[in-house]
C-alpha angles and dihedrals in degrees: 000000000000128000087235091060092048091053092046089051092048090051089050094046098042098033091233110141122227126232113260112250092024090126130044119211125199100195148001088255092058092048092052090048089057089049090052091049092050089051089052090053090050090051091050087056091054104269120126128221105249110162152314144276121209121213136188095035095148131060089240095056092042089055090054089062100032093247135138095199142041124260133207139221130203118233135195134228095260090059099058118073138172117229092339143172120226135192123224087217090070094060140061107221105338127192132190128234132180110233139158112236119218115207107203112226098170128022113279120217127205092239095049115122120246090255092051091052091050091051091050095052141056115217128217134185107255149186121207122202110203115199128174131210090226131087112252089358106164118113095343102079121093129250091255093047090053092052094047088049092059092261087302092287121186110156143326121216122188141178133212114335123217141164115274136178126233090256092051090067098036116117095343126157131232123201121201120209131188115195088346093304117119112245106173146339131221142173135231092235087074087072101078088301092299130020093240088064088062091055091047090051091052093049090053093044090053092048089053085059093048092256136112140222099239137190113277096039126112127218123202095205107203139290127284090210142015112285127267126215109261113244135180110272144073117305128193130180120196116200121197109244093359109065132232143299128202133208127188113203120199125198 
């Protein structure tokens, strides 16, 4: 267990942000090791590993963090909610992203075809709430800092999950509303061309670590649009072909 992981966990537990640049990382491997160690500390405190969020799935977001690939973060059961309400007081500097959530029904392999991945998952309309353990973190943290911080995971909220085909999710729009006023629109092609490609990428990335994307996990697959600052109010995201999800945010 590294001192870095202990300090990340303390920042998470006590909601006391860290100073950017406090830690130096030498490699992606080291950053993921810190993420693993933080997850172990969360599990020791009673949380359970439940799924993943994938970040940097568009060229625009990769450019923000000087990356040429996505990254993933591991999330626990208390951070995934169905049709939930959240309080700003429980977070540091939360954002909001529009993401489809894949609920894995059968194990997914890195060499599965797109159609096989779709058959092995249900898909739900989702909202992801990124939140970093750093002060003034977006977009000023580094690629390694984001990985070590569990891909700056805060919460994932999702609606009703159903079976969909590859074509059902191809080139579909999402519209974000706050208090019934349209805020922004985005498209599924921003997520590595198609959200299923994000899940395939994760399955391969886990296999490279000697792990597997197994049944019972969830995957928040990547945002259709650049994030918005989370505010108090009533959010709704409408996804073409998929339905909608709502999130009520309290002060």
